[in-house]
MOPAC internal coordinates of N, CA, C and O (Angstrom, degrees):
PM7 1SCF
backbone

  N    0.0000 0     0.00 0     0.00 0    0    0    0
  C    1.4551 1     0.00 0     0.00 0    1    0    0
  C    1.5233 1   109.05 1     0.00 0    2    1    0
  O    1.2310 1   121.21 1   -17.98 1    3    2    1
  N    1.3097 1   115.30 1   162.02 1    3    2    1
  C    1.4540 1   122.19 1   179.26 1    5    3    2
  C    1.5210 1   108.75 1  -125.06 1    6    5    3
  O    1.2310 1   121.03 1   -32.69 1    7    6    5
  N    1.3124 1   115.63 1   147.31 1    7    6    5
  C    1.4565 1   121.74 1   171.59 1    9    7    6
  C    1.5198 1   106.22 1  -120.74 1   10    9    7
  O    1.2310 1   120.53 1   -68.51 1   11   10    9
  N    1.3026 1   116.60 1   111.49 1   11   10    9
  C    1.4561 1   120.85 1  -177.13 1   13   11   10
  C    1.5174 1   108.19 1  -106.41 1   14   13   11
  O    1.2310 1   121.23 1   -61.70 1   15   14   13
  N    1.3084 1   115.25 1   118.30 1   15   14   13
  C    1.4665 1   120.44 1  -178.49 1   17   15   14
  C    1.5246 1   110.93 1   -72.41 1   18   17   15
  O    1.2310 1   121.54 1   -41.16 1   19   18   17
  N    1.3010 1   114.66 1   138.84 1   19   18   17
  C    1.4673 1   122.17 1   174.06 1   21   19   18
  C    1.5274 1   113.49 1    55.60 1   22   21   19
  O    1.2310 1   120.03 1  -147.93 1   23   22   21
  N    1.3181 1   117.55 1    32.07 1   23   22   21
  C    1.4659 1   120.42 1  -176.78 1   25   23   22
  C    1.5224 1   111.58 1   -57.28 1   26   25   23
  O    1.2310 1   119.92 1   131.73 1   27   26   25
  N    1.3134 1   117.76 1   -48.27 1   27   26   25
  C    1.4667 1   120.63 1  -175.16 1   29   27   26
  C    1.5248 1   111.93 1   -61.71 1   30   29   27
  O    1.2310 1   120.83 1   138.75 1   31   30   29
  N    1.3047 1   116.01 1   -41.25 1   31   30   29
  C    1.4632 1   119.43 1  -175.79 1   33   31   30
  C    1.5215 1   113.11 1   -87.50 1   34   33   31
  O    1.2310 1   119.78 1   174.36 1   35   34   33
  N    1.3296 1   118.02 1    -5.64 1   35   34   33
  C    1.4638 1   120.68 1  -178.36 1   37   35   34
  C    1.5343 1   113.49 1  -113.83 1   38   37   35
  O    1.2310 1   119.86 1  -174.20 1   39   38   37
  N    1.3222 1   117.87 1     5.80 1   39   38   37
  C    1.4684 1   120.21 1   178.86 1   41   39   38
  C    1.5272 1   110.21 1   -62.00 1   42   41   39
  O    1.2310 1   119.84 1   -49.87 1   43   42   41
  N    1.3290 1   117.92 1   130.13 1   43   42   41
  C    1.4676 1   118.66 1   172.59 1   45   43   42
  C    1.5311 1   108.44 1   -69.01 1   46   45   43
  O    1.2310 1   120.30 1   -61.09 1   47   46   45
  N    1.3040 1   117.04 1   118.91 1   47   46   45
  C    1.4610 1   121.30 1  -169.10 1   49   47   46
  C    1.5276 1   113.68 1   -60.91 1   50   49   47
  O    1.2310 1   119.60 1   127.87 1   51   50   49
  N    1.3194 1   118.37 1   -52.13 1   51   50   49
  C    1.4678 1   120.40 1  -177.48 1   53   51   50
  C    1.5209 1   111.46 1   -64.05 1   54   53   51
  O    1.2310 1   120.43 1   136.97 1   55   54   53
  N    1.3226 1   116.79 1   -43.03 1   55   54   53
  C    1.4628 1   120.06 1   178.58 1   57   55   54
  C    1.5271 1   110.75 1   -62.18 1   58   57   55
  O    1.2310 1   120.48 1   137.87 1   59   58   57
  N    1.3194 1   116.68 1   -42.13 1   59   58   57
  C    1.4673 1   120.62 1   179.22 1   61   59   58
  C    1.5279 1   110.95 1   -63.56 1   62   61   59
  O    1.2310 1   120.04 1   140.29 1   63   62   61
  N    1.3222 1   117.53 1   -39.71 1   63   62   61
  C    1.4673 1   120.85 1   177.98 1   65   63   62
  C    1.5300 1   110.93 1   -64.98 1   66   65   63
  O    1.2310 1   120.62 1   138.39 1   67   66   65
  N    1.3318 1   116.42 1   -41.61 1   67   66   65
  C    1.4674 1   120.09 1   177.63 1   69   67   66
  C    1.5256 1   111.07 1   -62.79 1   70   69   67
  O    1.2310 1   120.60 1   138.39 1   71   70   69
  N    1.3205 1   116.46 1   -41.61 1   71   70   69
  C    1.4653 1   121.11 1   179.62 1   73   71   70
  C    1.5264 1   110.53 1   -66.66 1   74   73   71
  O    1.2310 1   119.90 1   142.69 1   75   74   73
  N    1.3169 1   117.79 1   -37.31 1   75   74   73
  C    1.4668 1   121.21 1   176.44 1   77   75   74
  C    1.5276 1   110.65 1   -56.95 1   78   77   75
  O    1.2310 1   120.46 1   131.95 1   79   78   77
  N    1.3333 1   116.73 1   -48.05 1   79   78   77
  C    1.4639 1   120.66 1  -179.32 1   81   79   78
  C    1.5264 1   110.39 1   -67.67 1   82   81   79
  O    1.2310 1   119.99 1   140.71 1   83   82   81
  N    1.3221 1   117.62 1   -39.29 1   83   82   81
  C    1.4668 1   121.00 1   176.13 1   85   83   82
  C    1.5299 1   110.44 1   -59.36 1   86   85   83
  O    1.2310 1   120.70 1   135.09 1   87   86   85
  N    1.3291 1   116.26 1   -44.91 1   87   86   85
  C    1.4656 1   121.83 1   179.53 1   89   87   86
  C    1.5299 1   110.86 1   -59.15 1   90   89   87
  O    1.2310 1   120.72 1   133.66 1   91   90   89
  N    1.3151 1   116.22 1   -46.34 1   91   90   89
  C    1.4661 1   120.32 1  -179.63 1   93   91   90
  C    1.5308 1   111.12 1   -65.16 1   94   93   91
  O    1.2310 1   120.57 1   137.92 1   95   94   93
  N    1.3362 1   116.51 1   -42.08 1   95   94   93
  C    1.4672 1   120.24 1   177.84 1   97   95   94
  C    1.5231 1   111.76 1   -61.97 1   98   97   95
  O    1.2310 1   120.36 1   133.10 1   99   98   97
  N    1.3237 1   116.92 1   -46.90 1   99   98   97
  C    1.4671 1   121.44 1  -178.88 1  101   99   98
  C    1.5238 1   110.85 1   -60.16 1  102  101   99
  O    1.2310 1   120.67 1   146.24 1  103  102  101
  N    1.3192 1   116.32 1   -33.76 1  103  102  101
  C    1.4622 1   120.19 1  -179.33 1  105  103  102
  C    1.5373 1   112.63 1   -90.69 1  106  105  103
  O    1.2310 1   120.56 1  -164.63 1  107  106  105
  N    1.3347 1   116.54 1    15.37 1  107  106  105
  C    1.4569 1   121.40 1   170.20 1  109  107  106
  C    1.5130 1   116.73 1    85.22 1  110  109  107
  O    1.2310 1   119.79 1  -167.01 1  111  110  109
  N    1.3128 1   118.01 1    12.99 1  111  110  109
  C    1.4629 1   119.71 1  -179.49 1  113  111  110
  C    1.5286 1   110.79 1   -89.88 1  114  113  111
  O    1.2310 1   120.52 1   -46.67 1  115  114  113
  N    1.3119 1   116.62 1   133.33 1  115  114  113
  C    1.4605 1   122.44 1   166.23 1  117  115  114
  C    1.5257 1   108.77 1  -111.67 1  118  117  115
  O    1.2310 1   121.78 1   158.72 1  119  118  117
  N    1.3357 1   114.19 1   -21.28 1  119  118  117
  C    1.4644 1   122.80 1   175.41 1  121  119  118
  C    1.5206 1   107.52 1  -144.07 1  122  121  119
  O    1.2310 1   121.04 1   -25.69 1  123  122  121
  N    1.3199 1   115.62 1   154.31 1  123  122  121
  C    1.4666 1   121.45 1   173.46 1  125  123  122
  C    1.5207 1   106.36 1  -121.55 1  126  125  123
  O    1.2310 1   120.99 1   -66.11 1  127  126  125
  N    1.3315 1   115.72 1   113.89 1  127  126  125
  C    1.4698 1   122.05 1  -176.11 1  129  127  126
  C    1.5258 1   110.98 1    50.36 1  130  129  127
  O    1.2310 1   121.08 1  -137.05 1  131  130  129
  N    1.3393 1   115.54 1    42.95 1  131  130  129
  C    1.4582 1   121.53 1   177.14 1  133  131  130
  C    1.5168 1   115.18 1    83.87 1  134  133  131
  O    1.2310 1   119.72 1   178.06 1  135  134  133
  N    1.3185 1   118.13 1    -1.94 1  135  134  133
  C    1.4685 1   121.65 1  -178.11 1  137  135  134
  C    1.5306 1   108.50 1   -98.58 1  138  137  135
  O    1.2310 1   119.78 1   -58.02 1  139  138  137
  N    1.3493 1   118.03 1   121.98 1  139  138  137
  C    1.4678 1   120.93 1  -179.77 1  141  139  138
  C    1.5367 1   111.72 1   -61.97 1  142  141  139
  O    1.2310 1   121.23 1   -27.31 1  143  142  141
  N    1.3341 1   115.26 1   152.69 1  143  142  141
  C    1.4657 1   119.95 1  -177.52 1  145  143  142
  C    1.5287 1   112.67 1   -61.43 1  146  145  143
  O    1.2310 1   119.93 1   148.23 1  147  146  145
  N    1.3334 1   117.74 1   -31.77 1  147  146  145
  C    1.4713 1   119.63 1   177.79 1  149  147  146
  C    1.5306 1   110.02 1   -61.72 1  150  149  147
  O    1.2310 1   120.97 1   140.53 1  151  150  149
  N    1.3309 1   115.75 1   -39.47 1  151  150  149
  C    1.4640 1   120.41 1   178.69 1  153  151  150
  C    1.5220 1   110.68 1   -71.14 1  154  153  151
  O    1.2310 1   120.43 1   140.86 1  155  154  153
  N    1.3304 1   116.79 1   -39.14 1  155  154  153
  C    1.4698 1   120.81 1   176.02 1  157  155  154
  C    1.5221 1   109.49 1   -57.48 1  158  157  155
  O    1.2310 1   120.42 1   134.95 1  159  158  157
  N    1.3417 1   116.79 1   -45.05 1  159  158  157
  C    1.4685 1   120.77 1  -179.35 1  161  159  158
  C    1.5295 1   110.71 1   -63.77 1  162  161  159
  O    1.2310 1   120.63 1   137.48 1  163  162  161
  N    1.3216 1   116.41 1   -42.52 1  163  162  161
  C    1.4638 1   120.75 1   179.09 1  165  163  162
  C    1.5291 1   110.93 1   -62.20 1  166  165  163
  O    1.2310 1   120.34 1   133.66 1  167  166  165
  N    1.3212 1   116.95 1   -46.34 1  167  166  165
  C    1.4688 1   120.55 1   179.26 1  169  167  166
  C    1.5275 1   111.26 1   -64.39 1  170  169  167
  O    1.2310 1   120.51 1   138.78 1  171  170  169
  N    1.3303 1   116.64 1   -41.22 1  171  170  169
  C    1.4662 1   120.41 1   177.81 1  173  171  170
  C    1.5237 1   110.46 1   -63.24 1  174  173  171
  O    1.2310 1   120.62 1   141.24 1  175  174  173
  N    1.3187 1   116.41 1   -38.76 1  175  174  173
  C    1.4621 1   121.03 1   177.86 1  177  175  174
  C    1.5312 1   111.28 1   -62.90 1  178  177  175
  O    1.2310 1   120.61 1   138.79 1  179  178  177
  N    1.3095 1   116.43 1   -41.21 1  179  178  177
  C    1.4695 1   120.31 1   178.13 1  181  179  178
  C    1.5285 1   110.17 1   -62.64 1  182  181  179
  O    1.2310 1   120.52 1   135.31 1  183  182  181
  N    1.3304 1   116.61 1   -44.69 1  183  182  181
  C    1.4735 1   120.29 1   179.87 1  185  183  182
  C    1.5277 1   110.25 1   -59.42 1  186  185  183
  O    1.2310 1   120.22 1   138.32 1  187  186  185
  N    1.3351 1   117.18 1   -41.68 1  187  186  185
  C    1.4662 1   120.28 1  -178.36 1  189  187  186
  C    1.5230 1   112.81 1   -75.83 1  190  189  187
  O    1.2310 1   120.52 1   132.10 1  191  190  189
  N    1.3187 1   116.61 1   -47.90 1  191  190  189
  C    1.4662 1   120.81 1  -167.71 1  193  191  190
  C    1.5220 1   114.99 1   -89.17 1  194  193  191
  O    1.2310 1   120.05 1   161.90 1  195  194  193
  N    1.3066 1   117.51 1   -18.10 1  195  194  193
  C    1.4638 1   119.92 1  -179.61 1  197  195  194
  C    1.5213 1   111.17 1  -102.19 1  198  197  195
  O    1.2310 1   120.97 1  -152.24 1  199  198  197
  N    1.3033 1   115.76 1    27.76 1  199  198  197
  C    1.4569 1   122.07 1  -179.60 1  201  199  198
  C    1.5337 1   108.93 1   -90.99 1  202  201  199
  O    1.2310 1   120.55 1   -59.84 1  203  202  201
  N    1.3117 1   116.56 1   120.16 1  203  202  201
  C    1.4658 1   120.90 1   178.81 1  205  203  202
  C    1.5247 1   109.50 1  -122.43 1  206  205  203
  O    1.2310 1   121.51 1   -25.05 1  207  206  205
  N    1.3246 1   114.71 1   154.95 1  207  206  205
  C    1.4579 1   119.80 1   177.43 1  209  207  206
  C    1.5207 1   108.64 1  -148.05 1  210  209  207
  O    1.2310 1   121.19 1   -19.46 1  211  210  209
  N    1.3199 1   115.32 1   160.54 1  211  210  209
  C    1.4633 1   121.88 1  -179.92 1  213  211  210
  C    1.5160 1   108.42 1  -110.73 1  214  213  211
  O    1.2310 1   121.28 1   -46.79 1  215  214  213
  N    1.3357 1   115.16 1   133.21 1  215  214  213
  C    1.4586 1   121.47 1   176.85 1  217  215  214
  C    1.5213 1   107.38 1  -143.62 1  218  217  215
  O    1.2310 1   120.76 1   -54.58 1  219  218  217
  N    1.3040 1   116.16 1   125.42 1  219  218  217
  C    1.4611 1   120.18 1   179.27 1  221  219  218
  C    1.5166 1   113.17 1    58.23 1  222  221  219
  O    1.2310 1   120.31 1  -137.53 1  223  222  221
  N    1.3143 1   117.01 1    42.47 1  223  222  221
  C    1.4653 1   124.11 1   179.43 1  225  223  222
  C    1.5304 1   113.53 1    63.74 1  226  225  223
  O    1.2310 1   120.35 1  -162.61 1  227  226  225
  N    1.3347 1   116.93 1    17.39 1  227  226  225
  C    1.4616 1   121.22 1   175.66 1  229  227  226
  C    1.5198 1   108.83 1  -121.53 1  230  229  227
  O    1.2310 1   121.20 1   -33.80 1  231  230  229
  N    1.3305 1   115.30 1   146.20 1  231  230  229
  C    1.4584 1   120.86 1   179.26 1  233  231  230
  C    1.5301 1   108.91 1   -97.51 1  234  233  231
  O    1.2310 1   121.17 1   -44.85 1  235  234  233
  N    1.3304 1   115.37 1   135.15 1  235  234  233
  C    1.4604 1   121.79 1  -179.66 1  237  235  234
  C    1.5233 1   109.73 1  -126.90 1  238  237  235
  O    1.2310 1   121.24 1   -30.89 1  239  238  237
  N    1.3281 1   115.23 1   149.11 1  239  238  237
  C    1.4605 1   120.80 1   173.01 1  241  239  238
  C    1.5213 1   107.73 1  -109.07 1  242  241  239
  O    1.2310 1   120.91 1   -49.01 1  243  242  241
  N    1.3155 1   115.86 1   130.99 1  243  242  241
  C    1.4588 1   120.72 1  -179.64 1  245  243  242
  C    1.5236 1   108.87 1   -75.14 1  246  245  243
  O    1.2310 1   120.19 1   -56.42 1  247  246  245
  N    1.3427 1   117.24 1   123.58 1  247  246  245
  C    1.4635 1   121.46 1  -178.19 1  249  247  246
  C    1.5266 1   112.00 1  -112.13 1  250  249  247
  O    1.2310 1   120.18 1   177.82 1  251  250  249
  N    1.3107 1   117.27 1    -2.18 1  251  250  249
  C    1.4587 1   122.62 1   178.04 1  253  251  250
  C    1.5177 1   107.98 1  -138.32 1  254  253  251
  O    1.2310 1   120.49 1   -48.83 1  255  254  253
  N    1.3105 1   116.67 1   131.17 1  255  254  253
  C    1.4577 1   120.37 1   177.82 1  257  255  254
  C    1.5120 1   112.68 1    75.58 1  258  257  255
  O    1.2310 1   121.99 1    17.33 1  259  258  257
  N    1.3312 1   113.80 1  -162.67 1  259  258  257
  C    1.4548 1   121.00 1  -179.45 1  261  259  258
  C    1.5130 1   110.24 1  -132.80 1  262  261  259
  O    1.2310 1   121.25 1    -2.63 1  263  262  261
  N    1.3023 1   115.21 1   177.37 1  263  262  261
  C    1.4613 1   121.25 1  -176.21 1  265  263  262
  C    1.5296 1   110.97 1   -69.37 1  266  265  263
  O    1.2310 1   120.76 1   -45.97 1  267  266  265
  N    1.3193 1   116.16 1   134.03 1  267  266  265
  C    1.4664 1   121.17 1   173.56 1  269  267  266
  C    1.5222 1   108.14 1   -64.66 1  270  269  267
  O    1.2310 1   120.80 1   -41.02 1  271  270  269
  N    1.3211 1   116.08 1   138.98 1  271  270  269
  C    1.4523 1   120.76 1   177.96 1  273  271  270
  C    1.5165 1   114.31 1    86.06 1  274  273  271
  O    1.2310 1   120.40 1   174.25 1  275  274  273
  N    1.3234 1   116.84 1    -5.75 1  275  274  273
  C    1.4618 1   120.39 1   179.07 1  277  275  274
  C    1.5232 1   109.64 1   -80.91 1  278  277  275
  O    1.2310 1   120.51 1   -50.20 1  279  278  277
  N    1.3268 1   116.62 1   129.80 1  279  278  277
  C    1.4652 1   119.42 1   178.77 1  281  279  278
  C    1.5285 1   110.64 1   -64.72 1  282  281  279
  O    1.2310 1   120.02 1   149.01 1  283  282  281
  N    1.3281 1   117.56 1   -30.99 1  283  282  281
  C    1.4646 1   119.97 1   176.94 1  285  283  282
  C    1.5226 1   110.78 1   -66.53 1  286  285  283
  O    1.2310 1   120.07 1   137.03 1  287  286  285
  N    1.3265 1   117.47 1   -42.97 1  287  286  285
  C    1.4624 1   120.57 1   179.14 1  289  287  286
  C    1.5242 1   110.73 1   -61.54 1  290  289  287
  O    1.2310 1   120.27 1   139.84 1  291  290  289
  N    1.3176 1   117.10 1   -40.16 1  291  290  289
  C    1.4655 1   121.23 1   177.42 1  293  291  290
  C    1.5264 1   110.53 1   -60.45 1  294  293  291
  O    1.2310 1   120.28 1   131.94 1  295  294  293
  N    1.3221 1   117.07 1   -48.06 1  295  294  293
  C    1.4630 1   121.54 1   179.64 1  297  295  294
  C    1.5222 1   110.78 1   -62.76 1  298  297  295
  O    1.2310 1   120.12 1   135.49 1  299  298  297
  N    1.3211 1   117.38 1   -44.51 1  299  298  297
  C    1.4584 1   121.39 1  -179.70 1  301  299  298
  C    1.5278 1   110.98 1   -63.90 1  302  301  299
  O    1.2310 1   120.05 1   139.67 1  303  302  301
  N    1.3185 1   117.51 1   -40.33 1  303  302  301
  C    1.4676 1   121.04 1   177.82 1  305  303  302
  C    1.5241 1   110.85 1   -63.22 1  306  305  303
  O    1.2310 1   120.12 1   140.10 1  307  306  305
  N    1.3180 1   117.38 1   -39.90 1  307  306  305
  C    1.4687 1   120.61 1   177.61 1  309  307  306
  C    1.5247 1   111.14 1   -64.53 1  310  309  307
  O    1.2310 1   120.11 1   138.96 1  311  310  309
  N    1.3167 1   117.40 1   -41.04 1  311  310  309
  C    1.4671 1   120.86 1   178.19 1  313  311  310
  C    1.5262 1   109.90 1   -67.58 1  314  313  311
  O    1.2310 1   120.05 1   140.52 1  315  314  313
  N    1.3185 1   117.50 1   -39.48 1  315  314  313
  C    1.4663 1   121.90 1   176.87 1  317  315  314
  C    1.5244 1   110.09 1   -59.32 1  318  317  315
  O    1.2310 1   120.49 1   135.61 1  319  318  317
  N    1.3234 1   116.67 1   -44.39 1  319  318  317
  C    1.4659 1   120.71 1   179.85 1  321  319  318
  C    1.5259 1   111.24 1   -70.29 1  322  321  319
  O    1.2310 1   119.24 1   150.91 1  323  322  321
  N    1.3197 1   119.05 1   -29.09 1  323  322  321
  C    1.4693 1   122.44 1   173.52 1  325  323  322
  C    1.5257 1   109.33 1   -56.16 1  326  325  323
  O    1.2310 1   120.84 1   132.83 1  327  326  325
  N    1.3289 1   116.00 1   -47.17 1  327  326  325
  C    1.4735 1   120.77 1  -179.74 1  329  327  326
  C    1.5235 1   110.16 1   -64.80 1  330  329  327
  O    1.2310 1   120.53 1   135.73 1  331  330  329
  N    1.3186 1   116.60 1   -44.27 1  331  330  329
  C    1.4622 1   121.43 1  -179.09 1  333  331  330
  C    1.5279 1   110.15 1   -61.66 1  334  333  331
  O    1.2310 1   120.25 1   134.78 1  335  334  333
  N    1.3181 1   117.13 1   -45.22 1  335  334  333
  C    1.4643 1   121.62 1  -179.49 1  337  335  334
  C    1.5303 1   110.50 1   -65.80 1  338  337  335
  O    1.2310 1   120.58 1   138.79 1  339  338  337
  N    1.3127 1   116.49 1   -41.21 1  339  338  337
  C    1.4629 1   121.24 1   178.69 1  341  339  338
  C    1.5318 1   110.35 1   -59.21 1  342  341  339
  O    1.2310 1   120.41 1   136.76 1  343  342  341
  N    1.3226 1   116.82 1   -43.24 1  343  342  341
  C    1.4658 1   121.65 1   178.69 1  345  343  342
  C    1.5255 1   111.07 1   -67.36 1  346  345  343
  O    1.2310 1   119.98 1   139.77 1  347  346  345
  N    1.3193 1   117.64 1   -40.23 1  347  346  345
  C    1.4667 1   121.50 1   177.97 1  349  347  346
  C    1.5279 1   110.66 1   -60.77 1  350  349  347
  O    1.2310 1   120.35 1   133.50 1  351  350  349
  N    1.3157 1   116.95 1   -46.50 1  351  350  349
  C    1.4713 1   120.94 1   179.69 1  353  351  350
  C    1.5232 1   110.33 1   -63.55 1  354  353  351
  O    1.2310 1   120.28 1   139.52 1  355  354  353
  N    1.3254 1   117.07 1   -40.48 1  355  354  353
  C    1.4684 1   120.56 1   178.28 1  357  355  354
  C    1.5229 1   110.63 1   -60.14 1  358  357  355
  O    1.2310 1   120.47 1   134.69 1  359  358  357
  N    1.3211 1   116.71 1   -45.31 1  359  358  357
  C    1.4715 1   120.44 1   179.32 1  361  359  358
  C    1.5203 1   111.53 1   -64.72 1  362  361  359
  O    1.2310 1   120.43 1   139.85 1  363  362  361
  N    1.3185 1   116.78 1   -40.15 1  363  362  361
  C    1.4628 1   120.11 1   178.78 1  365  363  362
  C    1.5216 1   110.85 1   -65.19 1  366  365  363
  O    1.2310 1   120.20 1   140.97 1  367  366  365
  N    1.3152 1   117.22 1   -39.03 1  367  366  365
  C    1.4640 1   120.88 1   177.58 1  369  367  366
  C    1.5259 1   111.07 1   -63.26 1  370  369  367
  O    1.2310 1   120.42 1   142.34 1  371  370  369
  N    1.3297 1   116.80 1   -37.66 1  371  370  369
  C    1.4652 1   120.56 1  -179.24 1  373  371  370
  C    1.5251 1   111.51 1   -67.25 1  374  373  371
  O    1.2310 1   120.36 1   143.47 1  375  374  373
  N    1.3141 1   116.91 1   -36.53 1  375  374  373
  C    1.4676 1   120.52 1  -176.74 1  377  375  374
  C    1.5190 1   112.42 1   -95.91 1  378  377  375
  O    1.2310 1   120.71 1   172.07 1  379  378  377
  N    1.3331 1   116.25 1    -7.93 1  379  378  377
  C    1.4752 1   121.89 1  -177.12 1  381  379  378
  C    1.5269 1   111.68 1    56.33 1  382  381  379
  O    1.2310 1   120.66 1  -145.14 1  383  382  381
  N    1.3287 1   116.35 1    34.86 1  383  382  381
  C    1.4636 1   121.40 1   179.28 1  385  383  382
  C    1.5204 1   109.67 1  -111.57 1  386  385  383
  O    1.2310 1   121.09 1   -63.56 1  387  386  385
  N    1.3093 1   115.51 1   116.44 1  387  386  385
  C    1.4603 1   121.63 1   175.30 1  389  387  386
  C    1.5108 1   107.94 1  -129.63 1  390  389  387
  O    1.2310 1   120.73 1   -41.39 1  391  390  389
  N    1.3097 1   116.21 1   138.61 1  391  390  389
  C    1.4666 1   120.66 1   179.74 1  393  391  390
  C    1.5023 1   109.06 1  -123.95 1  394  393  391
  O    1.2310 1   120.10 1   180.00 1  395  394  393

């Protein structure tokens, strides 16, 4: 198992969005509940990129990762790690190295 610190707040946003669409495509989706994947990506982008918070009487916009505690961020992080794990297994298969 792996423990990745700050995964939710450190996800690269564009890469995570691309992986989300790749995941949906690989699993046979062209639409989700009638919503096209282009729209899904746009809505997911809004959730990630239009996230603001206040700290010390100043307003900040999150430019990396997603909001902690957000169910969408949790799902996106899991899909992001799906891609990472898939690539790790592919590399291990190529080198025939397992530990």
